[in-house]
TIMI-2910 file (N, C-alpha, C, CB; in pm, 1 decimal, decimal comma, always signed):
<rs>
+----------+----------+----------+----------+----------+----------+----------+----------+----------+----------+----------+----------+------+
!      n_x !      n_y !      n_z !     ca_x !     ca_y !     ca_z !      c_x !      c_y !      c_z !     cb_x !     cb_y !     cb_z ! resn !
+----------+----------+----------+----------+----------+----------+----------+----------+----------+----------+----------+----------+------+
!  -2049,9 !  +6129,9 ! +12039,5 !  -2099,4 !  +6055,1 ! +11929,7 !  -2070,3 !  +5905,4 ! +11955,3 !  -2036,3 !  +6104,8 ! +11797,6 !  Met !
!  -2169,0 !  +5826,2 ! +11951,1 !  -2154,8 !  +5684,6 ! +11975,7 !  -2121,1 !  +5617,5 ! +11841,2 !  -2285,5 !  +5624,5 ! +12040,2 !  Asp !
!  -2064,7 !  +5484,4 ! +11848,4 !  -2015,2 !  +5414,2 ! +11729,5 !  -2123,7 !  +5401,8 ! +11627,9 !  -1961,4 !  +5276,4 ! +11764,8 !  Asp !
!  -2250,8 !  +5392,3 ! +11663,1 !  -2355,5 !  +5377,0 ! +11559,4 !  -2388,3 !  +5515,7 ! +11469,5 !  -2489,0 !  +5328,2 ! +11636,6 !  Glu !
!  -2352,8 !  +5619,8 ! +11542,7 !  -2359,0 !  +5745,3 ! +11474,2 !  -2244,0 !  +5791,6 ! +11388,4 !  -2380,4 !  +5840,5 ! +11567,4 !  Asn !
!  -2135,8 !  +5718,6 ! +11397,9 !  -2017,4 !  +5744,1 ! +11316,4 !  -2036,8 !  +5697,4 ! +11175,7 !  -1896,6 !  +5677,5 ! +11375,5 !  Phe !
!  -1990,8 !  +5779,4 ! +11075,6 !  -1995,8 !  +5715,1 ! +10934,0 !  -1900,9 !  +5603,7 ! +10924,0 !  -1961,9 !  +5817,5 ! +10820,2 !  Pro !
!  -1922,0 !  +5534,3 ! +10814,2 !  -1829,8 !  +5432,3 ! +10771,8 !  -1698,4 !  +5499,8 ! +10721,1 !  -1895,2 !  +5343,0 ! +10660,6 !  Asn !
!  -1586,9 !  +5496,8 ! +10796,3 !  -1471,3 !  +5574,0 ! +10768,2 !  -1415,3 !  +5529,6 ! +10633,0 !  -1367,7 !  +5559,9 ! +10880,4 !  Leu !
!  -1420,0 !  +5404,6 ! +10600,7 !  -1361,4 !  +5366,4 ! +10460,9 !  -1434,0 !  +5422,7 ! +10357,6 !  -1357,6 !  +5219,8 ! +10434,3 !  Ser !
!  -1567,2 !  +5456,4 ! +10377,5 !  -1634,7 !  +5522,3 ! +10264,4 !  -1609,1 !  +5666,8 ! +10232,6 !  -1769,9 !  +5511,1 ! +10284,0 !  Glu !
!  -1539,1 !  +5738,0 ! +10340,0 !  -1508,7 !  +5868,1 ! +10336,3 !  -1394,8 !  +5901,9 ! +10247,7 !  -1486,6 !  +5910,4 ! +10462,3 !  Leu !
!  -1289,8 !  +5805,2 ! +10248,3 !  -1181,3 !  +5812,8 ! +10164,5 !  -1218,8 !  +5829,6 ! +10012,0 !  -1100,8 !  +5693,4 ! +10187,1 !  Val !
!  -1154,5 !  +5928,6 !  +9954,3 !  -1187,6 !  +5968,3 !  +9815,2 !  -1307,1 !  +6067,1 !  +9787,2 !  -1215,4 !  +5845,9 !  +9742,7 !  Gly !
!  -1376,4 !  +6093,1 !  +9896,9 !  -1492,1 !  +6185,8 !  +9879,9 !  -1434,4 !  +6334,7 !  +9859,0 !  -1592,5 !  +6177,8 ! +10013,0 !  Lys !
!  -1500,8 !  +6409,3 !  +9774,5 !  -1470,9 !  +6543,8 !  +9753,2 !  -1546,4 !  +6627,7 !  +9859,1 !  -1506,6 !  +6583,8 !  +9610,1 !  Arg !
!  -1453,8 !  +6720,5 !  +9915,8 !  -1508,1 !  +6812,9 ! +10018,6 !  -1481,6 !  +6950,7 !  +9985,7 !  -1452,9 !  +6785,3 ! +10152,6 !  Val !
!  -1535,2 !  +7043,2 ! +10045,1 !  -1496,3 !  +7188,6 ! +10043,4 !  -1482,7 !  +7243,3 ! +10188,9 !  -1605,3 !  +7274,7 !  +9962,9 !  Val !
!  -1386,4 !  +7318,2 ! +10213,0 !  -1372,0 !  +7398,2 ! +10334,9 !  -1389,7 !  +7538,2 ! +10303,0 !  -1240,0 !  +7377,8 ! +10401,5 !  Arg !
!  -1494,7 !  +7587,3 ! +10383,5 !  -1544,2 !  +7725,0 ! +10356,0 !  -1488,0 !  +7808,4 ! +10466,0 !  -1704,4 !  +7735,5 ! +10349,9 !  Arg !
!  -1444,5 !  +7939,1 ! +10445,7 !  -1403,7 !  +8020,3 ! +10549,3 !  -1444,7 !  +8165,4 ! +10504,0 !  -1249,3 !  +8001,9 ! +10578,8 !  Asn !
!  -1456,6 !  +8252,6 ! +10603,0 !  -1484,0 !  +8394,9 ! +10571,4 !  -1358,3 !  +8459,2 ! +10534,1 !  -1548,5 !  +8470,0 ! +10688,3 !  Ala !
!  -1353,3 !  +8506,5 ! +10407,0 !  -1234,7 !  +8574,7 ! +10360,4 !  -1208,8 !  +8701,0 ! +10418,1 !  -1238,6 !  +8592,2 ! +10225,9 !  Ala !
!  -1312,7 !  +8788,6 ! +10438,8 !  -1300,5 !  +8918,4 ! +10492,2 !  -1431,9 !  +8933,8 ! +10557,5 !  -1267,1 !  +9029,2 ! +10386,7 !  Asp !
!  -1422,0 !  +8958,4 ! +10691,4 !  -1556,6 !  +8976,8 ! +10780,7 !  -1626,5 !  +9098,1 ! +10733,3 !  -1527,0 !  +8995,2 ! +10944,5 !  Phe !
!  -1550,3 !  +9215,3 ! +10688,7 !  -1604,7 !  +9336,7 ! +10649,3 !  -1693,6 !  +9314,4 ! +10518,5 !  -1489,9 !  +9438,8 ! +10627,8 !  Glu !
!  -1653,5 !  +9233,0 ! +10424,5 !  -1721,5 !  +9222,7 ! +10304,0 !  -1830,9 !  +9109,9 ! +10301,0 !  -1622,1 !  +9202,3 ! +10199,1 !  Asp !
!  -1816,3 !  +9023,5 ! +10407,9 !  -1904,7 !  +8914,2 ! +10420,3 !  -1897,8 !  +8820,9 ! +10305,0 !  -2038,9 !  +8961,5 ! +10437,2 !  Asp !
!  -1780,7 !  +8825,3 ! +10233,5 !  -1747,1 !  +8717,2 ! +10133,7 !  -1702,1 !  +8598,9 ! +10186,1 !  -1650,7 !  +8756,1 ! +10043,6 !  Glu !
!  -1721,4 !  +8489,1 ! +10119,9 !  -1665,3 !  +8361,6 ! +10166,6 !  -1575,7 !  +8302,4 ! +10062,1 !  -1775,7 !  +8262,6 ! +10202,5 !  Glu !
!  -1468,3 !  +8245,0 ! +10104,7 !  -1385,0 !  +8183,5 ! +10001,5 !  -1380,2 !  +8024,7 ! +10038,3 !  -1231,6 !  +8255,3 !  +9998,5 !  Ser !
!  -1351,3 !  +7938,7 !  +9950,4 !  -1344,4 !  +7796,4 !  +9972,1 !  -1229,5 !  +7731,7 !  +9903,8 !  -1467,4 !  +7733,3 !  +9928,7 !  Ser !
!  -1191,2 !  +7616,3 !  +9969,1 !  -1094,8 !  +7532,1 !  +9902,3 !  -1158,2 !  +7394,5 !  +9871,6 !   -967,4 !  +7516,8 !  +9989,4 !  Glu !
!  -1118,8 !  +7335,8 !  +9771,7 !  -1159,9 !  +7215,6 !  +9724,9 !  -1058,2 !  +7102,0 !  +9756,1 !  -1185,4 !  +7229,0 !  +9583,2 !  Ser !
!  -1104,4 !  +6994,1 !  +9823,5 !  -1018,0 !  +6877,3 !  +9857,7 !  -1076,7 !  +6742,8 !  +9851,1 !   -968,5 !  +6892,0 !  +9988,5 !  Gly !
!   -996,2 !  +6650,5 !  +9872,1 !  -1023,4 !  +6506,8 !  +9873,8 !   -978,1 !  +6443,9 !  +9988,8 !   -967,7 !  +6440,6 !  +9764,8 !  Ile !
!  -1067,7 !  +6379,5 ! +10061,3 !  -1027,3 !  +6301,6 ! +10189,3 !   -937,7 !  +6190,8 ! +10161,0 !  -1148,2 !  +6243,7 ! +10262,9 !  Ile !
!   -821,3 !  +6191,6 ! +10226,5 !   -717,6 !  +6089,3 ! +10192,8 !   -719,9 !  +5983,5 ! +10303,1 !   -571,0 !  +6154,6 ! +10179,4 !  Leu !
!   -753,4 !  +6008,9 ! +10424,8 !   -764,7 !  +5926,2 ! +10542,9 !   -856,7 !  +5976,1 ! +10643,2 !   -638,7 !  +5908,9 ! +10603,5 !  His !
!   -932,4 !  +5886,3 ! +10709,0 !  -1019,6 !  +5936,2 ! +10818,9 !  -1022,3 !  +5833,4 ! +10930,5 !  -1165,9 !  +5965,1 ! +10767,9 !  Ala !
!  -1027,3 !  +5880,5 ! +11047,0 !  -1022,3 !  +5807,7 ! +11173,2 !  -1115,9 !  +5861,0 ! +11276,0 !   -886,1 !  +5809,4 ! +11227,5 !  Trp !
!  -1151,8 !  +5777,5 ! +11381,3 !  -1236,7 !  +5824,6 ! +11491,6 !  -1135,5 !  +5880,1 ! +11593,0 !  -1331,8 !  +5706,1 ! +11554,6 !  Lys !
!  -1168,5 !  +6013,0 ! +11632,1 !  -1091,0 !  +6075,1 ! +11726,7 !  -1161,9 !  +6068,6 ! +11867,1 !  -1063,0 !  +6216,3 ! +11681,8 !  Asn !
!  -1129,9 !  +5969,9 ! +11944,9 !  -1198,1 !  +5948,2 ! +12071,1 !  -1195,2 !  +6064,3 ! +12177,3 !  -1139,6 !  +5828,8 ! +12131,2 !  Ser !
!  -1089,4 !  +6136,7 ! +12166,0 !  -1073,4 !  +6252,9 ! +12262,8 !  -1177,0 !  +6363,3 ! +12224,2 !   -919,9 !  +6314,1 ! +12258,3 !  Glu !
!  -1197,3 !  +6381,9 ! +12097,3 !  -1293,6 !  +6482,5 ! +12053,8 !  -1433,1 !  +6429,8 ! +12028,8 !  -1244,8 !  +6546,7 ! +11931,2 !  Leu !
!  -1438,2 !  +6292,3 ! +12018,4 !  -1573,4 !  +6214,5 ! +11996,0 !  -1617,1 !  +6271,4 ! +11853,7 !  -1698,5 !  +6246,1 ! +12124,9 !  Asn !
!  -1530,9 !  +6268,4 ! +11759,8 !  -1556,7 !  +6312,0 ! +11632,5 !  -1473,3 !  +6242,7 ! +11518,9 !  -1536,0 !  +6453,2 ! +11632,4 !  Ala !
!  -1494,0 !  +6264,5 ! +11399,2 !  -1429,3 !  +6197,2 ! +11293,4 !  -1312,2 !  +6308,0 ! +11248,9 !  -1541,5 !  +6154,6 ! +11169,6 !  Val !
!  -1183,4 !  +6269,1 ! +11245,0 !  -1069,6 !  +6340,1 ! +11209,3 !  -1030,2 !  +6288,9 ! +11072,1 !   -958,9 !  +6325,3 ! +11313,4 !  Asp !
!   -985,3 !  +6378,9 ! +10983,8 !   -926,3 !  +6331,2 ! +10857,3 !   -809,4 !  +6416,6 ! +10793,7 !  -1036,7 !  +6322,3 ! +10758,0 !  Cys !
!   -734,6 !  +6357,0 ! +10705,9 !   -645,9 !  +6422,6 ! +10628,7 !   -704,9 !  +6450,0 ! +10480,9 !   -519,3 !  +6342,0 ! +10628,1 !  Tyr !
!   -691,9 !  +6580,2 ! +10440,1 !   -752,4 !  +6619,2 ! +10316,9 !   -644,3 !  +6682,1 ! +10231,3 !   -870,9 !  +6715,1 ! +10339,9 !  Val !
!   -640,7 !  +6635,0 ! +10113,1 !   -548,9 !  +6696,5 ! +10004,2 !   -630,5 !  +6816,4 !  +9951,1 !   -509,7 !  +6586,3 !  +9877,6 !  Ala !
!   -579,0 !  +6928,4 !  +9954,3 !   -649,3 !  +7050,8 !  +9900,1 !   -578,5 !  +7096,3 !  +9777,0 !   -654,2 !  +7168,4 ! +10004,9 !  Phe !
!   -668,3 !  +7125,7 !  +9669,1 !   -616,3 !  +7181,2 !  +9551,9 !   -635,7 !  +7319,5 !  +9511,0 !   -657,5 !  +7112,4 !  +9459,2 !  Phe !
!   -683,3 !  +7391,9 !  +9608,5 !   -714,2 !  +7539,4 !  +9586,0 !   -871,3 !  +7553,7 !  +9568,3 !   -633,6 !  +7598,1 !  +9450,3 !  Gly !
!   -890,5 !  +7650,8 !  +9488,2 !  -1035,5 !  +7688,1 !  +9463,1 !  -1112,5 !  +7591,0 !  +9378,2 !  -1043,4 !  +7822,3 !  +9395,9 !  Glu !
!  -1046,5 !  +7498,1 !  +9306,9 !  -1130,5 !  +7398,9 !  +9226,5 !  -1048,2 !  +7281,6 !  +9212,7 !  -1175,6 !  +7451,4 !  +9083,3 !  Ser !
!  -1116,4 !  +7173,0 !  +9173,3 !  -1050,7 !  +7041,9 !  +9167,8 !   -982,2 !  +7043,2 !  +9028,6 !  -1156,8 !  +6915,7 !  +9187,1 !  Trp !
!   -870,8 !  +6960,0 !  +9013,3 !   -814,5 !  +6947,1 !  +8869,7 !   -907,9 !  +6859,8 !  +8779,6 !   -665,8 !  +6879,3 !  +8872,5 !  Pro !
!   -878,5 !  +6882,0 !  +8658,2 !   -953,1 !  +6814,7 !  +8551,7 !   -916,9 !  +6666,0 !  +8554,5 !   -921,6 !  +6878,1 !  +8410,7 !  Lys !
!  -1005,9 !  +6573,9 !  +8523,4 !   -979,7 !  +6439,1 !  +8530,9 !   -870,6 !  +6400,5 !  +8422,9 !  -1110,3 !  +6362,2 !  +8513,6 !  Ser !
!   -778,9 !  +6315,3 !  +8482,7 !   -671,3 !  +6246,2 !  +8392,7 !   -569,4 !  +6364,4 !  +8349,3 !   -744,8 !  +6169,2 !  +8249,9 !  Asn !
!   -568,6 !  +6478,8 !  +8418,0 !   -467,4 !  +6579,4 !  +8395,6 !   -394,9 !  +6613,2 !  +8515,9 !   -524,0 !  +6698,6 !  +8340,4 !  Glu !
!   -277,7 !  +6655,1 !  +8499,6 !   -187,9 !  +6691,5 !  +8614,4 !   -247,6 !  +6821,7 !  +8660,6 !    -27,3 !  +6705,7 !  +8573,9 !  Lys !
!   -262,1 !  +6830,8 !  +8799,9 !   -315,2 !  +6948,7 !  +8869,5 !   -211,5 !  +7073,5 !  +8837,3 !   -328,7 !  +6916,1 !  +9036,2 !  Pro !
!   -276,2 !  +7195,2 !  +8825,6 !   -201,4 !  +7309,4 !  +8801,7 !   -110,6 !  +7335,6 !  +8922,7 !   -292,1 !  +7425,4 !  +8771,7 !  Asp !
!   -162,9 !  +7304,0 !  +9047,4 !    -68,7 !  +7323,4 !  +9169,5 !    -55,7 !  +7183,9 !  +9239,0 !   -129,4 !  +7438,7 !  +9279,3 !  Gln !
!    +44,4 !  +7173,8 !  +9314,8 !    +74,5 !  +7058,4 !  +9398,4 !    -28,8 !  +7068,2 !  +9508,2 !   +226,1 !  +7057,2 !  +9454,3 !  Ile !
!   -103,3 !  +6962,6 !  +9542,2 !   -190,2 !  +6972,7 !  +9653,0 !   -109,7 !  +6965,0 !  +9786,7 !   -295,9 !  +6862,9 !  +9644,5 !  Pro !
!   -176,1 !  +7033,4 !  +9885,1 !   -124,8 !  +7028,3 ! +10013,3 !   -220,1 !  +6954,4 ! +10118,1 !    -96,2 !  +7167,9 ! +10054,4 !  Tyr !
!   -167,6 !  +6880,7 ! +10200,6 !   -248,3 !  +6798,7 ! +10303,5 !   -256,4 !  +6870,8 ! +10435,8 !   -183,2 !  +6655,7 ! +10328,2 !  Val !
!   -392,0 !  +6890,3 ! +10478,1 !   -414,5 !  +6930,5 ! +10607,6 !   -503,2 !  +6850,2 ! +10695,5 !   -460,5 !  +7052,2 ! +10602,4 !  Leu !
!   -509,7 !  +6856,4 ! +10829,2 !   -581,9 !  +6774,9 ! +10912,9 !   -708,7 !  +6851,7 ! +10940,9 !   -503,5 !  +6737,3 ! +11037,9 !  Arg !
!   -831,7 !  +6802,5 ! +10930,0 !   -962,0 !  +6870,5 ! +10968,1 !  -1050,1 !  +6776,2 ! +11030,7 !  -1034,1 !  +6932,1 ! +10849,4 !  Tyr !
!  -1137,6 !  +6829,5 ! +11112,1 !  -1250,8 !  +6758,9 ! +11159,7 !  -1351,2 !  +6737,9 ! +11046,2 !  -1313,3 !  +6832,7 ! +11275,5 !  Leu !
!  -1411,2 !  +6629,2 ! +11026,4 !  -1514,8 !  +6606,0 ! +10916,7 !  -1619,5 !  +6713,5 ! +10934,0 !  -1583,4 !  +6457,3 ! +10924,1 !  Leu !
!  -1662,0 !  +6745,2 ! +11063,5 !  -1767,8 !  +6830,4 ! +11078,0 !  -1741,6 !  +6975,5 ! +11033,1 !  -1807,4 !  +6825,8 ! +11212,9 !  Ser !
!  -1617,4 !  +7012,0 ! +10998,9 !  -1587,3 !  +7141,8 ! +10953,2 !  -1573,1 !  +7135,4 ! +10801,1 !  -1461,2 !  +7196,0 ! +11021,4 !  Ser !
!  -1605,6 !  +7035,7 ! +10733,4 !  -1595,3 !  +7013,2 ! +10586,9 !  -1731,1 !  +6993,9 ! +10536,9 !  -1506,2 !  +6891,9 ! +10549,8 !  Leu !
!  -1752,5 !  +7041,1 ! +10407,4 !  -1877,1 !  +7024,5 ! +10350,6 !  -1867,4 !  +6923,3 ! +10230,4 !  -1931,2 !  +7160,2 ! +10308,9 !  Glu !
!  -1937,7 !  +6812,9 ! +10226,2 !  -1924,2 !  +6714,4 ! +10123,9 !  -2006,9 !  +6769,5 !  +9995,4 !  -1978,5 !  +6569,2 ! +10178,5 !  Glu !
!  -1945,1 !  +6744,2 !  +9887,5 !  -1979,5 !  +6797,7 !  +9758,9 !  -2029,1 !  +6671,0 !  +9674,9 !  -1851,3 !  +6876,2 !  +9690,4 !  Val !
+----------+----------+----------+----------+----------+----------+----------+----------+----------+----------+----------+----------+------+
</rs>
């Protein structure tokens, strides 16, 4: 991916994303986790966008309220996340 095909990294911060994964291959059910991008950067080794995402579980917390769970931060490629 060349520089003109990369998204504006500063515009990614604060975006809501979902990480989907197959929960059980036998049932063909899918689970997902809701998160917010905290930081994004160009990973030149992978020629992709890398980011840290704060995940809140299956849903986002309500506005102006303390989340039920403490979010946890994981590193993911932007291409593996779905923007909501």
